[in-house]
Backbone as CSV, one residue per row, in Angstrom:
resi,resn,N_x,N_y,N_z,CA_x,CA_y,CA_z,C_x,C_y,C_z
1,MET,-14.304,-10.496,28.131,-13.170,-11.340,28.489,-12.150,-10.533,29.289
2,ILE,-11.602,-11.158,30.329,-10.561,-10.500,31.120,-9.198,-10.893,30.551
3,THR,-8.474,-9.922,30.071,-7.140,-10.132,29.508,-6.381,-8.825,29.607
4,CYS,-5.240,-8.725,28.940,-4.496,-7.466,28.941,-4.028,-7.151,27.530
5,TYR,-3.782,-5.869,27.279,-3.376,-5.422,25.956,-2.080,-6.095,25.510
6,GLU,-1.163,-6.318,26.436,0.133,-6.889,26.084,-0.023,-8.290,25.494
7,LYS,-0.941,-9.093,26.065,-1.175,-10.445,25.545,-1.741,-10.396,24.129
8,LEU,-2.660,-9.449,23.916,-3.250,-9.325,22.583,-2.205,-8.886,21.562
9,LEU,-1.381,-7.910,21.952,-0.353,-7.434,21.037,0.654,-8.540,20.737
10,SER,1.017,-9.301,21.742,1.947,-10.413,21.550,1.364,-11.447,20.604
11,PHE,0.061,-11.726,20.755,-0.622,-12.646,19.841,-0.513,-12.131,18.405
12,GLY,-0.826,-10.843,18.209,-0.793,-10.262,16.871,0.596,-10.303,16.260
13,GLU,1.591,-9.938,17.031,2.965,-9.950,16.541,3.400,-11.349,16.121
14,ASN,3.123,-12.332,16.960,3.534,-13.704,16.663,2.848,-14.246,15.414
15,GLU,1.563,-13.950,15.275,0.832,-14.408,14.102,1.406,-13.797,12.823
16,LEU,1.714,-12.505,12.855,2.224,-11.814,11.673,3.664,-12.226,11.359
17,LYS,4.454,-12.455,12.384,5.819,-12.937,12.152,5.792,-14.311,11.504
18,GLU,4.817,-15.120,11.898,4.663,-16.456,11.318,4.410,-16.371,9.818
19,ALA,3.744,-15.274,9.402,3.438,-15.074,7.982,4.511,-14.250,7.270
20,ASN,5.632,-14.000,7.977,6.754,-13.245,7.409,6.381,-11.823,7.007
21,ILE,5.487,-11.217,7.762,5.186,-9.804,7.569,6.385,-8.999,8.076
22,ILE,6.926,-8.143,7.231,8.195,-7.474,7.539,8.121,-6.652,8.821
23,GLU,7.097,-5.833,8.965,6.962,-4.986,10.151,5.824,-5.515,11.022
24,ALA,5.959,-6.766,11.432,4.905,-7.439,12.195,4.553,-6.686,13.468
25,ASP,5.546,-6.210,14.191,5.287,-5.513,15.454,4.539,-4.211,15.237
26,ILE,4.915,-3.479,14.194,4.256,-2.198,13.902,2.816,-2.422,13.455
27,ASP,2.619,-3.385,12.552,1.266,-3.652,12.052,0.352,-4.162,13.163
28,ALA,0.875,-5.030,14.018,0.072,-5.549,15.137,-0.336,-4.411,16.062
29,TRP,0.583,-3.475,16.286,0.254,-2.328,17.144,-0.797,-1.433,16.492
30,TYR,-0.644,-1.119,15.205,-1.615,-0.255,14.531,-3.023,-0.853,14.589
31,LEU,-3.112,-2.152,14.391,-4.425,-2.792,14.428,-4.999,-2.791,15.842
32,LEU,-4.148,-2.992,16.837,-4.613,-2.931,18.228,-5.118,-1.533,18.560
33,SER,-4.341,-0.527,18.163,-4.727,0.862,18.405,-6.024,1.211,17.689
34,TYR,-6.160,0.699,16.453,-7.353,0.963,15.642,-8.603,0.346,16.272
35,VAL,-8.511,-0.902,16.698,-9.681,-1.612,17.221,-10.098,-1.083,18.599
36,PHE,-9.114,-0.844,19.460,-9.426,-0.471,20.839,-9.311,1.037,21.107
37,SER,-8.966,1.797,20.055,-8.883,3.263,20.171,-8.012,3.689,21.345
38,ILE,-6.828,3.112,21.415,-5.922,3.453,22.505,-4.661,4.118,21.961
39,SER,-4.110,5.007,22.751,-2.864,5.668,22.395,-1.689,4.846,22.894
40,LYS,-0.509,5.195,22.428,0.693,4.515,22.891,0.887,4.722,24.392
41,MET,0.558,5.915,24.866,0.697,6.212,26.289,-0.232,5.340,27.133
42,THR,-1.484,5.218,26.681,-2.433,4.372,27.412,-1.951,2.933,27.443
43,TYR,-1.439,2.477,26.302,-0.934,1.104,26.247,0.214,0.903,27.234
44,LEU,1.152,1.818,27.255,2.313,1.679,28.135,1.916,1.688,29.615
45,LEU,0.882,2.462,29.928,0.429,2.538,31.321,-0.376,1.311,31.733
46,ASP,-1.144,0.752,30.785,-2.103,-0.301,31.136,-1.798,-1.673,30.539
47,ARG,-0.679,-1.823,29.860,-0.460,-3.031,29.073,-0.499,-4.326,29.886
48,ASN,-0.076,-4.276,31.152,-0.036,-5.494,31.972,-1.270,-5.701,32.851
49,LYS,-2.174,-4.720,32.821,-3.358,-4.803,33.680,-4.363,-5.798,33.114
50,GLU,-4.828,-6.681,33.964,-5.894,-7.602,33.561,-7.210,-6.835,33.651
51,ILE,-7.794,-6.559,32.506,-9.028,-5.761,32.479,-10.078,-6.448,31.618
52,GLN,-11.313,-5.986,31.813,-12.433,-6.528,31.033,-12.456,-5.835,29.667
53,LEU,-12.220,-6.601,28.625,-12.255,-6.056,27.276,-13.422,-6.660,26.503
54,ASP,-13.975,-5.869,25.625,-15.129,-6.271,24.839,-14.800,-7.500,23.978
55,ASP,-15.595,-8.558,24.116,-15.341,-9.798,23.370,-15.393,-9.573,21.858
56,GLU,-16.328,-8.737,21.420,-16.462,-8.475,19.983,-15.224,-7.766,19.437
57,LYS,-14.661,-6.852,20.221,-13.461,-6.150,19.783,-12.256,-7.092,19.733
58,ILE,-12.174,-7.976,20.707,-11.084,-8.962,20.696,-11.194,-9.846,19.463
59,SER,-12.409,-10.287,19.175,-12.646,-11.126,18.002,-12.318,-10.363,16.718
60,PHE,-12.698,-9.081,16.685,-12.442,-8.248,15.512,-10.939,-8.080,15.295
61,TYR,-10.218,-7.844,16.385,-8.762,-7.697,16.290,-8.122,-8.966,15.714
62,LYS,-8.534,-10.102,16.207,-7.970,-11.364,15.726,-8.332,-11.611,14.262
63,THR,-9.532,-11.176,13.866,-9.942,-11.295,12.461,-9.051,-10.438,11.563
64,LEU,-8.779,-9.216,12.001,-7.920,-8.334,11.217,-6.499,-8.881,11.121
65,ILE,-6.005,-9.462,12.199,-4.677,-10.069,12.175,-4.638,-11.204,11.154
66,ARG,-5.694,-12.024,11.130,-5.735,-13.131,10.166,-5.768,-12.602,8.733
67,LYS,-6.484,-11.509,8.507,-6.533,-10.910,7.162,-5.174,-10.342,6.777
68,ARG,-4.518,-9.720,7.744,-3.183,-9.158,7.452,-2.197,-10.286,7.125
69,LYS,-2.387,-11.452,7.759,-1.527,-12.612,7.462,-1.661,-13.019,5.992
70,LYS,-2.806,-12.744,5.403,-3.035,-13.067,3.995,-2.485,-11.989,3.072
71,ARG,-1.772,-11.018,3.650,-1.087,-9.934,2.955,-2.031,-8.838,2.469
72,ILE,-3.257,-8.854,2.980,-4.139,-7.713,2.716,-3.499,-6.488,3.351
73,PRO,-3.352,-5.378,2.610,-2.660,-4.206,3.153,-3.301,-3.692,4.443
74,LEU,-2.469,-3.255,5.345,-2.943,-2.686,6.600,-3.961,-1.581,6.349
75,GLN,-3.697,-0.745,5.345,-4.576,0.403,5.071,-5.942,-0.031,4.556
76,HIS,-6.021,-1.203,3.952,-7.324,-1.717,3.518,-8.120,-2.253,4.704
77,LEU,-7.421,-2.616,5.755,-8.099,-3.123,6.952,-8.626,-1.981,7.824
78,THR,-7.881,-0.885,7.837,-8.295,0.261,8.666,-8.997,1.331,7.848
79,ASN,-8.879,1.244,6.509,-9.415,2.268,5.586,-8.858,3.652,5.879
80,GLU,-7.611,3.690,6.349,-6.988,4.969,6.699,-5.562,5.031,6.167
81,GLN,-5.164,6.223,5.719,-3.761,6.469,5.399,-3.486,7.967,5.513
82,GLU,-2.463,8.290,6.257,-2.092,9.702,6.397,-1.244,10.138,5.207
83,PHE,-1.506,11.362,4.742,-0.749,11.928,3.630,-0.732,13.436,3.791
84,MET,0.447,14.018,3.805,0.611,15.459,3.985,-0.076,15.957,5.259
85,GLY,-0.060,15.117,6.297,-0.665,15.502,7.567,-2.173,15.402,7.591
86,LEU,-2.779,14.855,6.526,-4.233,14.702,6.435,-4.582,13.218,6.440
87,GLU,-5.723,12.858,7.015,-6.142,11.460,7.123,-7.109,11.124,5.999
88,PHE,-6.675,10.266,5.073,-7.487,9.913,3.907,-8.133,8.540,4.068
89,PHE,-9.353,8.430,3.552,-10.030,7.137,3.435,-9.491,6.442,2.196
90,VAL,-9.163,5.158,2.332,-8.707,4.375,1.182,-9.371,3.004,1.199
91,ASN,-9.462,2.410,0.018,-9.929,1.023,-0.094,-9.266,0.385,-1.305
92,GLU,-9.789,-0.752,-1.720,-9.139,-1.522,-2.784,-9.242,-0.866,-4.157
93,HIS,-10.017,0.208,-4.298,-10.209,0.854,-5.590,-9.188,1.945,-5.898
94,VAL,-8.327,2.255,-4.937,-7.349,3.325,-5.148,-5.970,2.897,-4.670
95,LEU,-4.946,3.521,-5.236,-3.602,3.326,-4.704,-3.536,3.896,-3.293
96,ILE,-2.816,3.240,-2.437,-2.585,3.760,-1.092,-1.598,4.921,-1.203
97,PRO,-1.950,6.104,-0.720,-1.012,7.243,-0.792,0.308,6.911,-0.107
98,ARG,1.389,7.308,-0.748,2.720,7.001,-0.243,3.511,8.266,0.051
99,GLN,4.450,8.123,0.970,5.258,9.273,1.365,6.036,9.838,0.188
100,ASP,6.471,8.976,-0.744,7.213,9.463,-1.909,6.420,10.518,-2.678
101,THR,5.103,10.344,-2.737,4.262,11.266,-3.500,4.175,12.637,-2.834
102,GLU,4.489,12.704,-1.548,4.508,13.994,-0.869,5.551,14.924,-1.489
103,VAL,6.600,14.355,-2.090,7.617,15.169,-2.760,6.984,15.960,-3.904
104,LEU,6.075,15.317,-4.625,5.355,15.973,-5.728,4.531,17.143,-5.211
105,VAL,3.738,16.894,-4.182,2.889,17.942,-3.614,3.736,19.079,-3.055
106,GLU,4.794,18.731,-2.345,5.652,19.755,-1.733,6.310,20.636,-2.787
107,GLU,6.659,20.050,-3.919,7.292,20.829,-4.991,6.309,21.829,-5.583
108,VAL,5.058,21.399,-5.793,4.039,22.300,-6.314,3.774,23.431,-5.321
109,LEU,3.661,23.091,-4.046,3.409,24.100,-3.019,4.589,25.068,-2.898
110,LYS,5.788,24.541,-3.015,6.976,25.383,-2.913,7.016,26.418,-4.033
111,ASP,6.676,25.977,-5.249,6.683,26.903,-6.378,5.525,27.903,-6.280
112,GLY,4.378,27.431,-5.750,3.235,28.313,-5.532,2.796,29.071,-6.771
113,TYR,2.793,28.385,-7.903,2.536,29.064,-9.173,1.069,28.986,-9.579
114,GLY,0.496,30.130,-9.948,-0.819,30.169,-10.571,-1.992,29.985,-9.630
115,GLU,-3.188,29.997,-10.232,-4.439,29.920,-9.466,-5.245,28.675,-9.757
116,ARG,-5.070,28.094,-10.951,-5.890,26.942,-11.336,-4.988,25.744,-11.615
117,ILE,-5.353,24.612,-11.040,-4.512,23.420,-11.158,-5.386,22.195,-11.413
118,ILE,-4.872,21.257,-12.215,-5.611,20.028,-12.499,-4.720,18.832,-12.195
119,ASP,-5.299,17.844,-11.509,-4.607,16.618,-11.115,-5.152,15.477,-11.966
120,ILE,-4.321,14.941,-12.840,-4.725,13.871,-13.745,-4.378,12.518,-13.113
121,CYS,-5.318,11.575,-13.169,-5.188,10.266,-12.509,-5.203,10.469,-10.989
122,THR,-6.256,11.080,-10.498,-6.314,11.558,-9.111,-6.458,10.451,-8.076
123,GLY,-7.043,9.297,-8.438,-7.176,8.192,-7.480,-7.951,8.586,-6.244
124,SER,-7.326,8.458,-5.085,-7.982,8.788,-3.813,-8.216,10.274,-3.638
125,GLY,-7.616,11.071,-4.526,-7.733,12.522,-4.404,-6.695,13.131,-3.479
126,CYS,-5.728,12.325,-3.035,-4.789,12.814,-2.021,-3.960,13.997,-2.508
127,ILE,-3.557,13.989,-3.776,-2.760,15.097,-4.305,-3.617,16.344,-4.437
128,ALA,-4.763,16.219,-5.121,-5.628,17.372,-5.363,-6.130,17.988,-4.059
129,ILE,-6.573,17.143,-3.133,-7.120,17.639,-1.869,-6.028,18.288,-1.023
130,SER,-4.835,17.698,-1.008,-3.729,18.293,-0.252,-3.378,19.670,-0.808
131,LEU,-3.363,19.792,-2.136,-3.080,21.087,-2.742,-4.178,22.099,-2.427
132,ASP,-5.417,21.638,-2.453,-6.532,22.527,-2.142,-6.487,23.005,-0.689
133,LYS,-6.146,22.087,0.214,-6.135,22.426,1.641,-4.904,23.233,2.048
134,LEU,-3.767,22.942,1.440,-2.508,23.512,1.900,-1.983,24.637,1.009
135,GLY,-2.532,24.750,-0.196,-2.080,25.789,-1.123,-3.038,26.958,-1.160
136,HIS,-2.806,27.843,-2.103,-3.649,29.034,-2.240,-4.207,29.115,-3.660
137,PHE,-4.671,27.970,-4.147,-5.194,27.912,-5.495,-6.673,28.301,-5.518
138,LYS,-7.043,28.998,-6.569,-8.440,29.420,-6.722,-9.324,28.246,-7.136
139,GLU,-8.771,27.341,-7.929,-9.539,26.186,-8.414,-8.631,24.969,-8.515
140,VAL,-9.094,23.834,-7.987,-8.381,22.567,-8.124,-9.357,21.546,-8.706
141,VAL,-8.927,20.876,-9.779,-9.742,19.862,-10.447,-9.006,18.531,-10.364
142,GLY,-9.742,17.464,-10.081,-9.174,16.119,-10.057,-9.871,15.240,-11.076
143,VAL,-9.116,14.482,-11.844,-9.664,13.679,-12.941,-9.231,12.218,-12.792
144,ASP,-10.185,11.308,-13.033,-9.844,9.886,-13.058,-10.836,9.152,-13.948
145,ILE,-10.385,8.063,-14.555,-11.259,7.265,-15.415,-12.118,6.299,-14.608
146,SER,-11.720,6.023,-13.369,-12.396,5.025,-12.541,-13.511,5.637,-11.706
147,LYS,-14.739,5.149,-11.920,-15.878,5.601,-11.107,-15.653,5.294,-9.633
148,GLU,-15.119,4.094,-9.364,-14.919,3.668,-7.978,-13.873,4.543,-7.284
149,ALA,-12.822,4.882,-8.010,-11.800,5.760,-7.430,-12.383,7.132,-7.130
150,LEU,-13.204,7.629,-8.028,-13.797,8.956,-7.831,-14.754,8.979,-6.641
151,GLU,-15.415,7.856,-6.380,-16.264,7.781,-5.186,-15.421,7.963,-3.931
152,VAL,-14.227,7.357,-3.927,-13.309,7.510,-2.795,-12.825,8.957,-2.704
153,ALA,-12.451,9.533,-3.841,-11.955,10.911,-3.856,-13.023,11.883,-3.351
154,LYS,-14.248,11.689,-3.786,-15.331,12.584,-3.351,-15.622,12.405,-1.862
155,ARG,-15.498,11.186,-1.397,-15.670,10.942,0.048,-14.599,11.685,0.838
156,ASN,-13.365,11.645,0.353,-12.290,12.370,1.025,-12.474,13.878,0.927
157,ASN,-12.996,14.319,-0.200,-13.265,15.748,-0.392,-14.226,16.268,0.679
158,GLU,-15.261,15.472,0.938,-16.246,15.852,1.960,-15.673,15.697,3.360
159,LYS,-14.982,14.599,3.578,-14.416,14.320,4.897,-13.453,15.410,5.352
160,LEU,-12.664,15.918,4.411,-11.625,16.895,4.743,-12.044,18.333,4.439
161,SER,-13.335,18.506,4.141,-13.883,19.855,3.880,-13.087,20.576,2.802
162,ALA,-12.754,19.849,1.743,-12.044,20.442,0.610,-13.055,20.845,-0.463
163,SER,-12.571,21.539,-1.487,-13.481,22.042,-2.532,-12.975,21.680,-3.924
164,VAL,-12.416,20.482,-4.052,-11.924,20.019,-5.352,-13.100,19.613,-6.229
165,ASN,-13.030,19.937,-7.503,-14.030,19.513,-8.474,-13.530,18.245,-9.152
166,PHE,-14.177,17.111,-8.861,-13.743,15.841,-9.423,-14.558,15.498,-10.671
167,ILE,-13.856,15.025,-11.704,-14.477,14.745,-13.008,-14.110,13.336,-13.458
168,GLU,-15.095,12.570,-13.902,-14.823,11.268,-14.496,-14.394,11.481,-15.940
169,SER,-13.174,11.109,-16.256,-12.659,11.396,-17.592,-11.447,10.530,-17.885
170,ASP,-11.317,10.123,-19.147,-10.113,9.462,-19.630,-9.102,10.563,-19.945
171,LEU,-8.233,10.849,-19.002,-7.319,11.989,-19.074,-8.132,13.271,-19.308
172,PHE,-7.918,13.967,-20.420,-8.570,15.267,-20.614,-9.899,15.184,-21.374
173,THR,-10.341,13.979,-21.722,-11.485,13.819,-22.625,-12.717,14.612,-22.199
174,ASN,-13.082,14.560,-20.917,-14.289,15.235,-20.442,-14.003,16.538,-19.705
175,VAL,-12.779,17.034,-19.830,-12.436,18.310,-19.200,-12.881,19.427,-20.130
176,GLU,-13.655,20.374,-19.602,-14.164,21.442,-20.452,-13.030,22.255,-21.046
177,ASN,-13.341,22.968,-22.100,-12.340,23.715,-22.843,-11.874,24.934,-22.058
178,LYS,-10.938,24.691,-21.139,-10.384,25.778,-20.346,-8.917,25.480,-20.094
179,THR,-8.202,26.469,-19.607,-6.775,26.276,-19.371,-6.451,26.390,-17.886
180,PHE,-5.317,25.782,-17.523,-4.872,25.745,-16.140,-3.450,26.298,-16.056
181,ASP,-3.094,26.729,-14.877,-1.729,27.197,-14.650,-0.778,26.030,-14.422
182,CYS,-1.310,24.923,-13.869,-0.472,23.755,-13.562,-1.211,22.460,-13.870
183,ILE,-0.493,21.510,-14.407,-0.949,20.123,-14.504,-0.077,19.307,-13.562
184,VAL,-0.721,18.490,-12.737,-0.018,17.611,-11.807,-0.489,16.184,-12.059
185,SER,0.412,15.221,-12.003,-0.031,13.836,-12.222,0.942,12.828,-11.624
186,ASN,0.367,11.823,-10.996,1.082,10.612,-10.613,0.412,9.479,-11.379
187,PRO,0.764,9.327,-12.652,0.052,8.361,-13.499,0.566,6.942,-13.285
188,PRO,-0.124,5.942,-13.816,0.398,4.576,-13.766,1.716,4.514,-14.548
189,TYR,2.788,4.006,-13.927,4.075,4.032,-14.621,4.915,2.775,-14.399
190,ILE,4.337,1.725,-13.857,5.126,0.524,-13.574,5.003,-0.466,-14.732
191,ARG,6.138,-0.951,-15.202,6.142,-1.915,-16.303,5.544,-3.245,-15.844
192,LYS,4.913,-3.951,-16.778,4.212,-5.200,-16.447,5.120,-6.205,-15.764
193,GLU,6.347,-6.362,-16.272,7.246,-7.352,-15.699,7.699,-6.962,-14.297
194,VAL,7.701,-5.674,-13.999,8.092,-5.207,-12.667,6.962,-5.450,-11.663
195,ILE,5.728,-5.298,-12.115,4.580,-5.508,-11.222,4.630,-6.902,-10.608
196,GLU,5.038,-7.883,-11.393,5.096,-9.262,-10.900,6.119,-9.452,-9.794
197,THR,7.055,-8.533,-9.662,8.100,-8.653,-8.637,7.743,-7.903,-7.352
198,LEU,6.634,-7.187,-7.353,6.270,-6.374,-6.205,5.707,-7.229,-5.068
199,GLU,5.670,-6.658,-3.890,5.115,-7.353,-2.730,3.647,-7.719,-2.988
200,PRO,3.151,-8.830,-2.398,1.757,-9.226,-2.598,0.759,-8.133,-2.230
201,GLU,1.092,-7.333,-1.205,0.191,-6.251,-0.805,-0.101,-5.307,-1.966
202,VAL,0.890,-5.139,-2.848,0.732,-4.222,-3.980,0.151,-4.948,-5.189
203,LYS,0.829,-5.989,-5.643,0.431,-6.618,-6.905,-0.900,-7.360,-6.816
204,ASP,-1.258,-7.843,-5.619,-2.485,-8.626,-5.487,-3.685,-7.823,-4.991
205,PHE,-3.441,-6.654,-4.385,-4.548,-5.956,-3.734,-4.749,-4.504,-4.179
206,GLU,-3.742,-3.893,-4.775,-3.950,-2.527,-5.259,-4.399,-2.586,-6.723
207,PRO,-5.179,-1.599,-7.190,-5.776,-1.688,-8.529,-4.731,-1.699,-9.645
208,TYR,-4.786,-2.707,-10.471,-3.832,-2.869,-11.571,-3.856,-1.664,-12.505
209,ILE,-5.064,-1.116,-12.715,-5.217,0.023,-13.617,-4.433,1.238,-13.130
210,ALA,-4.184,1.296,-11.826,-3.438,2.430,-11.262,-1.940,2.157,-11.193
211,LEU,-1.530,0.922,-11.500,-0.115,0.543,-11.447,0.523,0.481,-12.828
212,TYR,-0.171,-0.150,-13.762,0.459,-0.534,-15.037,0.546,0.624,-16.021
213,GLY,1.777,0.908,-16.452,2.015,1.883,-17.501,2.549,1.195,-18.745
214,PRO,1.783,1.185,-19.852,2.263,0.565,-21.097,3.507,1.296,-21.646
215,ASP,4.046,0.751,-22.723,5.206,1.346,-23.404,6.347,1.641,-22.428
216,GLU,6.776,0.593,-21.731,7.880,0.709,-20.777,7.597,1.708,-19.661
217,GLY,6.306,1.850,-19.329,5.920,2.741,-18.243,5.774,4.193,-18.641
218,LEU,5.960,4.508,-19.922,6.020,5.907,-20.362,4.769,6.384,-21.092
219,TYR,3.807,5.502,-21.292,2.628,5.826,-22.111,1.893,7.071,-21.621
220,PHE,1.596,7.121,-20.335,0.782,8.225,-19.824,1.568,9.535,-19.760
221,TYR,2.874,9.467,-19.541,3.674,10.694,-19.570,3.619,11.323,-20.963
222,GLU,3.781,10.486,-21.961,3.743,10.972,-23.343,2.396,11.600,-23.676
223,LYS,1.329,10.905,-23.303,-0.012,11.363,-23.667,-0.397,12.636,-22.899
224,ILE,-0.112,12.670,-21.603,-0.452,13.854,-20.798,0.367,15.054,-21.242
225,ALA,1.653,14.841,-21.521,2.504,15.944,-21.972,2.026,16.499,-23.306
226,ARG,1.650,15.610,-24.220,1.233,16.040,-25.559,-0.121,16.737,-25.544
227,ILE,-1.110,16.099,-24.935,-2.455,16.678,-24.919,-2.525,17.864,-23.963
228,GLY,-1.764,17.779,-22.883,-1.838,18.796,-21.847,-1.452,20.183,-22.300
229,LYS,-0.666,20.287,-23.370,-0.246,21.600,-23.861,-1.438,22.500,-24.172
230,ALA,-2.518,21.883,-24.656,-3.705,22.663,-25.013,-4.475,23.127,-23.782
231,TYR,-4.148,22.580,-22.627,-4.860,22.917,-21.391,-4.016,23.764,-20.442
232,LEU,-2.840,24.184,-20.917,-1.972,25.000,-20.086,-1.965,26.457,-20.554
233,GLN,-1.983,27.358,-19.589,-1.755,28.759,-19.884,-0.337,28.930,-20.425
234,PRO,-0.065,30.008,-21.169,1.316,30.278,-21.579,2.232,30.284,-20.360
235,ASN,3.347,29.590,-20.490,4.293,29.427,-19.384,3.704,28.654,-18.204
236,GLY,2.679,27.836,-18.499,2.122,26.959,-17.478,3.110,25.857,-17.123
237,LYS,2.894,25.233,-15.984,3.848,24.239,-15.482,3.216,22.849,-15.414
238,ILE,4.065,21.850,-15.554,3.624,20.462,-15.433,4.536,19.753,-14.439
239,TYR,3.919,18.925,-13.588,4.649,18.189,-12.559,4.256,16.719,-12.641
240,PHE,5.242,15.837,-12.766,4.997,14.399,-12.810,5.714,13.713,-11.647
241,GLU,5.044,12.754,-11.004,5.789,11.783,-10.208,6.293,10.723,-11.169
242,ILE,7.513,10.223,-10.924,8.116,9.243,-11.831,8.707,8.086,-11.031
243,GLY,8.992,6.997,-11.733,9.751,5.911,-11.147,11.207,6.322,-11.021
244,HIS,11.954,5.651,-10.155,13.327,6.055,-9.850,14.257,6.023,-11.054
245,ASP,13.886,5.267,-12.103,14.754,5.139,-13.276,14.174,5.812,-14.516
246,GLN,13.229,6.738,-14.331,12.535,7.334,-15.477,12.849,8.817,-15.697
247,GLY,13.753,9.371,-14.911,14.035,10.800,-15.006,14.438,11.248,-16.399
248,ASP,15.396,10.554,-16.995,15.886,10.940,-18.323,14.809,10.754,-19.384
249,ALA,14.090,9.626,-19.317,13.080,9.332,-20.342,11.934,10.336,-20.303
250,VAL,11.448,10.664,-19.110,10.341,11.622,-19.000,10.815,13.032,-19.363
251,SER,12.028,13.370,-18.994,12.593,14.671,-19.388,12.652,14.775,-20.910
252,HIS,13.046,13.681,-21.578,13.106,13.661,-23.047,11.715,13.859,-23.654
253,ILE,10.718,13.192,-23.074,9.338,13.347,-23.565,8.903,14.808,-23.473
254,LEU,9.194,15.447,-22.360,8.801,16.843,-22.176,9.530,17.759,-23.156
255,LYS,10.809,17.535,-23.314,11.584,18.356,-24.249,11.059,18.196,-25.674
256,LYS,10.774,16.961,-26.053,10.263,16.670,-27.399,8.933,17.370,-27.663
257,ASN,8.143,17.566,-26.605,6.835,18.198,-26.739,6.859,19.708,-26.510
258,GLY,8.044,20.288,-26.472,8.150,21.737,-26.424,8.223,22.361,-25.049
259,TYR,8.435,21.540,-24.026,8.559,22.077,-22.668,9.996,22.545,-22.435
260,LYS,10.159,23.469,-21.527,11.477,24.019,-21.218,11.678,24.023,-19.699
261,ASP,12.844,24.456,-19.263,13.164,24.532,-17.830,12.784,23.220,-17.129
262,ILE,13.343,22.146,-17.640,13.020,20.808,-17.137,13.964,20.451,-15.987
263,PHE,13.367,20.054,-14.857,14.156,19.706,-13.681,13.708,18.353,-13.127
264,VAL,14.677,17.577,-12.649,14.386,16.310,-11.964,14.680,16.501,-10.484
265,ILE,13.692,16.196,-9.633,13.828,16.382,-8.180,13.921,15.015,-7.520
266,LYS,14.812,14.887,-6.568,15.011,13.617,-5.871,14.192,13.558,-4.583
267,ASP,13.901,12.334,-4.129,13.191,12.147,-2.870,14.197,12.055,-1.723
268,LEU,13.722,11.763,-0.519,14.593,11.732,0.646,15.642,10.620,0.572
269,ALA,15.361,9.603,-0.234,16.314,8.500,-0.402,17.347,8.799,-1.480
270,GLY,17.247,9.985,-2.098,18.187,10.364,-3.140,17.852,9.808,-4.504
271,LEU,16.626,9.316,-4.677,16.192,8.748,-5.951,15.372,9.766,-6.730
272,ASP,15.464,9.725,-8.057,14.633,10.591,-8.889,13.168,10.324,-8.583
273,ARG,12.385,11.378,-8.328,10.996,11.181,-7.931,10.023,12.087,-8.664
274,VAL,10.445,13.301,-9.030,9.553,14.255,-9.679,10.280,14.905,-10.862
275,VAL,9.552,15.087,-11.954,10.038,15.903,-13.061,9.060,17.053,-13.240
276,LYS,9.602,18.268,-13.332,8.759,19.431,-13.557,9.302,20.223,-14.740
277,ALA,8.405,20.922,-15.416,8.802,21.694,-16.599,7.798,22.803,-16.837
278,THR,8.174,23.710,-17.743,7.320,24.841,-18.116,7.033,24.729,-19.608
279,TYR,5.779,25.021,-19.980,5.444,25.013,-21.397,5.420,26.443,-21.894
280,GLY,6.354,26.776,-22.768,6.429,28.154,-23.285,6.184,28.168,-24.773
281,LEU,5.381,29.115,-25.202,5.085,29.245,-26.629,6.226,30.001,-27.327
């Protein structure tokens, strides 16, 4: 078909705006770039040119726009999400990596403590793989209860030439009897009533098991902090991503379980995002 990129992009934007997609222009552009493998520079140079474009690609682009109108996440349509400068494969079985979680990874890298680290509730593997690629750890282990999530994590491990050891386990259940210098986790921490208020892209398409945290969102913090003590070296460290209103509660859990040097770190928006502590005997 003879058409131009500008007409296709305009079609995508209008369709998404009709569905009240907040960033309709951005999403329409990402899908256009994804389908036709064009850069912003190429688009700007050629956007008005009437050129022969592949009919199947045009049809595919319009199909993706229609799916996005149904609030299917953009990342599920492209199976891509950047995190810590690395390109991760994602699908409906894992949480989409978010920029907020980079604060957790950056804090661990900044401290640069120890040689062995374990990531509990690893999901796509974005935390564990980023630490393996960007840090200087001798061993990185990623754990998740979901077989489907681990398939995604292992795919990313291979794709990014990382060397993380992924284990199917309910928290520490199948982790061999060894100790680590650091425990890192972004566990499920959203209360059930809050999940219902989230955007459809999240509540309808991301895995519920990776969102819902029982006991007011604190269940997994309590369990990981309590059991994790047996898996930490003396003066080992623990790092949690938290919800913006959970800093005090998670700090209390850590203190109650014998952790010391407890700090709450804020994200770029000034919200509580990470709690870190040291376990000292």
